[in-house]
N, C-alpha and C positions, 0 to 999 in steps of 0.2 A: 559493374553498376551501369546505370543509365548515364547519358552524357552529363558532363559537369554542369552545364547551364540548366539542365532539367533539375538536377539535385539542388542547385543554388536557388531556383525558383521555389522548390519545396521548403527549403530552410527559411526563405523570405516569407512564405505563407505562415509558417509556425510563429515567426516573429510578429507578424501582423495580428495573429490570433491573440498573442499575449498583450500586445499594445491595446487591442480592443477590450480585453478583459480588465486591464488596468483602468482604462478610461471609464468603463461601466462600473468600476469598483467591485467587480466580482472577486478580484483579489484585493484584500484589505491593505496591501503593502504601502500605498501612498498615504492613506489615513490623514488627509488634510495637507499633504505635502511633506510630512515628516519622514517618510520612507523608513519607518521604524517598527512596523507591525507585521509579524509573521502569522502564518495561517492558523496554527493551533498550539497547544501546550507542548506537543512533541518537538516542535521546531526549536523552541527556547531551550528545552532540555538537551537536545542534540548539540546546540551551539555551546552550552555550558560544559557538556561532556568533552567536546573537542578543546575548549579552553583549558579544562583540567588536564587533559592529556598533554597539551602544549606546555603548561606551566609546571606540572608535577611529574610528567612521565608516567610510567606504570602501564605499559601496553597490555599486560595480562590482568590488570586490575579492573573489574567491571563495576566497582562501587562508585556511585555518584555521591560526592560529599555534600552537595547542596540540595538534595532531596531526602526526605525522612531524617532531617537534621535533629540532633547532632550525630546520629548513628550512621547515616548514609544508606544508600539503596543499591543492591546488586542488580542492575538492569539486565533484561534479557536481550539487549541490543548487542551487536557485534561490530568489529572494527573496519570492514570495508568502506562503509559510508564515512566513518570518522577519517579514514585515510584520504579519501577524495577531498573532504573539506579541509583537512590539514594541509594538503598539497596546494590547494587553491589559495588558502589564506597565507601560506608561506610566500607564494609568488606575489600576492597583493601586498605583503608586508615590506616588499622592496620599495614601495611608494608611500606607505602610511604605517600606522601602528598595527600590531597583529589583531587586536580586537576589532578595529574598524574594518580591516581587510576581511576578517572572518564574517562580520556582519554583512558586508557588501556581497561577498561570494555566496553567502547563504541566501540572499535575496535573488540572485541570478542562477542559483543551482538548478532549480526546476526547469526554467526555459532552456538552459544549456543542455540538459539531458533530453528534453523534448526535441530540440534541434538535432541532437546526436542520433535520434531514432530515424531521421530521414535517410542518411546513407545506409544504415542497417536495413531499412525497409527496401531500399533500392537494390541492395545486393541480393536479398532473398527473392525478390519478385521479378528481377530482370528477365529470366527465361520465359515468363508467361504474361507479363504486363508490358504493354507498349509505353512509350514516354508519356502519352496523354493519359493512359489508364493509370500509370504510376502517380501522376500529379493528382488525378482523381482520388487515388488511395490516400495521398498526403492530405488532400482537402478534407476527406471524411475523417481521417485520423485526427486532424486538428479540431474538427467540429464536434467530435464525440466528447460529451461532457465527462463521462466516466473515465476517459483517458486524460483529458487536458487538466482536470482538477488535481491530478497527481503531479503536475508539472507547473503549477501556477508560480508567478513571482511571489516569493516569500514562503514557498513550501520547501522545507529542507528536512527530509526524513528518508526512510528506506523504501517507501512505496515507489518513488520515481525510479531509483536504480533497479528495483525488482521488475518494473515494466520494461526497462531497457534490456535487461538480461533475458526476460521472457521473449521479447521480440528477437533478440540475437539467436536464441535457441530455435525459434520458428524459422528465421531466415536461413540458418545453416541447414536445417532439415529439409526445408522446401527447395533450397538450391540443390541439395543432394538428390532429392526425388526427381528433379528436372533434368538431371544429367542422363546421357545415353546409357543404356544397360551395360555396355562394355566398361564405361568409366565407373559405374556403381560397383561393379564386381571387383575392382581393384581395392587396395587398402582403404577402408571407409574412414578417411580422415575427417570429413565434415560431420558425420554423426558423433565421432569422438570429440571434436571441438564443441559440438552442441552439448554433449554431456558435460564437458568442463564448464561451459557457461551455466548449465543447469545446476551443477554443484556449487558454483559461485553464487547463484541466486539463493540457494538454501543457506549458504554461509551468511549472506546479506540479511535474510529474514526467514524464519521457519515457515512463513506462509508459502514459501516456494515449494514446500512438500506437496501442496495441493496441485500446483502447476505441474510438478513432475508426475503426479498421479495421472493427470490427463495425457501428458506426453508419452509416458510409458505405455498407457493403455492404447493410445493410437498406434504406436509402433508395433505393439504386440498383435493388435488386430490386423495390421498390414501383413505380418508374418503368417497369422492364421489363414488369411485369405490367399496370399501368394506364395508363401513358403520360400525356400531357396535362400537367395541373398538377403532377404529381409531379416533373417536371424543374425546375419553378420552385422547389419545396421543396428539392431536392437542390442547386441552384445557390445559393440563399439560404444554406443550411447551409454550403456550401463557402466562400462569400464571408465569412461570419462567422468561420469557423475561420482562413482565410488572413489576414484582417484582424487578428484578435487575435494570431496568430503574429508578424506583422510588428511590431505594437505591442510585443509581449513582447521581441523581439530589441532593439528600440530602447531599451526601458526597462531590460532586464537587463544589457546589455553597453555598454561605452563605445564611442564612435564608431570608434576605431581597431580595435575587435574585431567590428564589425558583420558583416564578411565571413568571419569564422572559422567553420569547420564542425566541430561536435561533435555526436555523435548521442545522448549520454547527458545532455546539458544543452541547453536551448533555444538554437537557433542559426539561422543563415540556411539551414542544411540542412533543418530542419523547415519553415521558411517556404516553401522551394522546393517541398517535397512538396505542401503545401496549395495553393500557387499553381498547380502542375501539375494538381491536381484541379480547381481553378476553371477553368483553361483548357480542360480536357477537357469540363467542363459547357458552356462557351461553344461549343466545337466541336459538341457534340451539339445545342445550340440551333440553330446554323446548318444542320446537317443536317436537323433536324426542319422548319425553315422551307422547305427545299427539297423537302419531301414524303417524306423517307426516315423509316424507323422507324415505319411505320403499324401493324405487328403486333408482338406480344411477341417472336416469334422474330427479327424484324429488329432490334428494339431491343436484344435480348440481344447480337446480333452487333456492333452499333454500340458498345454499352457495353464489351464485351470488347476490341474494337479500340482504343477510346480508353484503356482501362486499360493495355493492353499497350504502346501507344505511349508513354504517360507513364512506365511502369516502365522501359522501355528508355532513354528520355532521362535519367531520374533516375540509373539505374545507370551511364550513361556520364559524366554530369556530377558525380555524387557517389559516387566509389569508396568502398566500405565500407558503403554504406547498407543493403544486404541481408545483410551479414556478421553472424555471431553476435557479440553485444556483448563476449563474453569470449574471442573467437577468438585474440587476440594476447596473452593474459594469461600472465604468468610462471608456469611450472609449479609453483614453490614457493608462489606466491600462490594458485594454483588449489587446491592441496592444503590450504593453511592456511585458506582462506576458502570458496570456492565449493562444494567437495565436502562441507563440514560445515554449510552454512547451509540449513536446511530449505526456505526460500522459493525457492531456486534449483534444487531437485530436481524430477524428474518425479513426477507424482502419479498413481499407479496402486495398486490394492489388492494389493500384492505381499507384505505382511506383515500380521499381525493388527492392529497399531497403525494401519497405513495403511488397512486395510479399515475400521476403526472411523471414522477421519476421512473416508474416502470415503463411507461410509453417511450420516454427518451432513451432509456438504457437497453431495453430488452427487444423492442421491435426490430432494430437493425440486426440483432442476432437471429431473430426468427426469419427475417428475409435472407440472411446469409445461409442459414441452415436449409431453407426451402430451395435456394438456388443450388446449393451443393448437391441436393438430391436430384434436381433437374439436370445439372451438368453431368452427374453420374450416369444418367440415362442417355443423354445426348452425345457425350464426348468420352468414350472409353479410355482414351489416353490420359485424361485428367482424373481418373477414378482414384488413384492412390492419394492425390492431394485432397480431393473432396472427402474421402473417408477420414483422412487425418483431421480436416476441419470439423467434421461432424462429431467425432469422438471428443475432441477438445471442447467444442461448444457444449456438448452434453454434460461433461464433467464440471466445467466452469459454471454452467447454468445451475446445476444442482448446488454447488458451493455458494453461489450468489443468493439462492433462495434461503439457504441456511444462515448466511451472514452477509450483510450488505457489502462487506469489504471484498467480496469476490467479484463484484461488478466490473472493476477495471480490467481484470484478466479476461472476462467474457467479452467486453467491448473491444479489447485489443485483437483477439482472435477473430471476432466477427467482422472487423474492417476488411479483411482480405476476401472472403467469399462475397461479402456485400459489395465491394468494389467491382468484382467480376460481374455481379448481377446488374449493377447500374451501367457498366460499360457495355454489356451485352444488349440491354434495352436501348441505350443511346444509339448503338449501331443499327438496331432494328428500325428505329425511327428514321435514321438517315437512309437506309435502304428502301423503306416504304415511300419516303418522299421522292427519292430518285426514280422510283418506278411509277410515280404518279398514282399512288393508291391512297387517297386522303383518308378514307375510313380506317384502313389498316394502320396508317400513320397515327391517326387520332387515338386508336386503341393502344398502340405501343407507347405513345406519349403519355397517356393516362397512367399506364403501368409504370412508366419511368418516374413520374411525379410521386406516385404512391410509394415506390420502393426507395427512392432517394430522399424524399421529404415527408413521408407518411408519419414518421414518429413525431416530427415537429408539428404537423397538422393535428395529430391526435392529442398531443400535449397542450397545444393552443386551445383546442376545444374543451379540454378539461379545465383549463384556467378560466375560460369564458363562462362555462356552464356551472362549474362547481366551486371554484376558488374565488372568483370575483376579482382577480388581480394577482400579481406576483411581484415580489421584491427581489431584484437581481443583486442588489448590493449586499456585501458581506462585511460591513464595517462593524467593528467591535462595539458592543453596548457599554463596555467599561474601558475607558482609555487610561490604562494604568500609567502610561508615560506622563500624563498630566500631573498625577499625584505623587509620582516617585520622588521628585525633589523635596517633598515635605516629610518624607519618612525619615525618622531619626537615623543617622548613619550607624551602621553595625560596628560593634567591636568584635574582636576575634572570638569565634565560637558562638556568637549570638544568633538567634533564629527568629523567624517571623511566621505568624499564623495568618492564613487567608483561605479563601475558597480553594478546595482541593484542585479544581481545574485551572485556577488562576495561579497556583503556586509557582510553576516554572517561569511564567512571564514576570511575576513580581520579583522572584529571585534574580532573574536576568537583569531587570531594570534597576534594582536597588542594591545589588551586591550581597544581599542576605542569603542565608541558607533557609529553606522552607521545610515545614513539617510535611505538607501534603505533596501531591503529585499523582495524577490519575493513571496509575499503573497497577496491574494485578499483583505484582510482587510487593507493592508498598502497603501491605495490609496493616502493618504497625503504624505507619504515618497517617493512613486514612482513619483508622480506629481512633487514634489519639486526637486527631483534628476534630472528629465528630464528638468524641467524649468531651472535649473542651467546649464545643459549641452547645452541647446539651446540658452541661454542668450547671446546677444552681449556684447561687452565691454561697460559697462555703470553702472549706479547706481542700476539697478534691481538685477543684479547678486551679487554685493557686499552687498546690503541690505539683500537679502535672505540668503547669507552666514553668515552675522552677526546674523540674527534671529535664524539660525540653529546652531550657535556657532561652525562654522567650524574651524578646526585647520589644516587639511591636506586634500589633494586630491591625490588619487592614481588610475592610470589607467593602465591596461594591454593593450598592443597594439593588442592582440587577443581578440576582444570584443565579447560579447554575441550577437546573431543574432538580437535581438530587438534593442539594443543600436547601433549596427553597422548601421542598416538601418536608425535609427533616426539621427545619426550624419551625414550621407551622405546627408540627407535632410536639415541639418542645418550646413553648412560648415563654417559659420562665428560665430557659437556659441562657448561657452567656451570649451566644450569637444573636438571639432575638433581642436581648436587653441592650446589646451594643448598638444595634440598628435603631433602637428606640431612644438612644442617648441615656441609658441607665447603667453605667459601668460599675463594677465592684471597686472597692477602695484601692486595689492594687493596680488599677489601670487609670491612666490620666489621658483625657481627651487632647489630641493635638489639633489646634485650631487651623482650619483651612479657609481659603477664600470662599465666598458664597457660591461661586460657580462650581466649586468642587465639593463643598460640604453638603450640597443637595444630592450628590451622587456617591460620595464615599464617607465611610466612618473610619477614622484613624486614631489609634490609641497607643500609648507608650506604657510599657510594663515598669512598675516602680518597686518590684519585689527585691529584697536583699538577696544576693547570690551566696 
């Protein structure tokens, strides 16, 4: 790694970024000094999931008791993030109670992971980035919004760990590429370790499959281009991924569930994909030993043939592997969740706000790709690294266009070639000034400004010309912590109805179990929540409320977009009538202070059980 003081400065910069984001209230954690507000519903669900694991045990049990109550919800999440949170909370519980320790550790979880990225980045870039260039990389890494938002104070989910593991894979592979040829020809331990980190990434979240698609493609193209030892690297990487995937299935699932196939949660289906990749590498080894694949064109043909054979075999053996993950989703759930969640939308500059985001997130990647091409031409020794960057950028850019959630991966990979571009231009400015060539220095300085800050200048122009201003703060419009003390306390097994997107937070703050929860597997809870909100005054609503063991209904008058549109179409339904103060006979209004009654509607269920 770089000298310790350099790494320490990098960590200090990451801490400074998070302090600034807190002061600007980009992170909602402070929320008026309460330090009780997490980023989104997933954070509250994750904390309740870890609480449940701590209190009830059940490592193999994926069912969340306090979502889709009283039946529970088998979430698609996995245990690695739970384990990290559990370990941190256990340490904190030496000084306070477990719930408070978990809450505090959850607040700091993101910045801790962000700081952990600094030594990982240092390890991977030490052979080709000087100390100053490394600090520049850390500076850009901290300033990239698509990266930093995964690590905000109060963000506690699987996206941050996914980014850390993706960076670890990149660091290990880049370090291996930078080694002398004689070292690379030895046992390829670094690609194997990178594969293990990649397998752990898929265990953490199925989104890691897309990242591995980019990484496998990059390594495969390196072999197509250079042949020889590159197949050893690809095979070692595949062996690490496949091995970790098998271990993950054995540890995540009980023996009776080892052969169950799920594509949104680590399963034998994922292990089969990586074992097929490993077998393809083995087949290429055999063909290479027979003298085939002597030229890049021949290797390309062999590689495409092996990939096609594997894909056909997997499609036949794993129906649904290549289907869209939401293809069979209930239309109501799609309307209520997928169509209003930004992370699942296509990302193109089709509106001023999307153009603003596009400028901030994509322009650095374009500069990085352009410089990788430039460096390919100018510096032959760096060609493997630049090809690696270009392939990963292409795959991640395609994913980002299809779904906004792909942007952080694109931003992470882009930082490295982008850093090289900025460092190269800064050196050009220095050399031109030293040579007393002011015109050339001015040109290089202009290029430096455009490459290093052009995305901010473009985004600022969009704000000025098209948006007329921008609100940086991400404070919640509904502060459920204020109203939580007035909610009737739950008795055993009783549930609460609220906005689907607010359900995890309300459950976390009140101790209730909730019907809703914005998860694609929660079709039952979403449908019943919306059935209740749309039901006219009659037996259907009261019967469903009794079946779901409802005790309270809480609505914030600032609704989520999906529920707002739904209630507008169902003006005589329960939800609209509750907001208007017209409850049915089986609901009693809970009186709130004027400061809260203007923002919330709270009712207690009076039905006989």
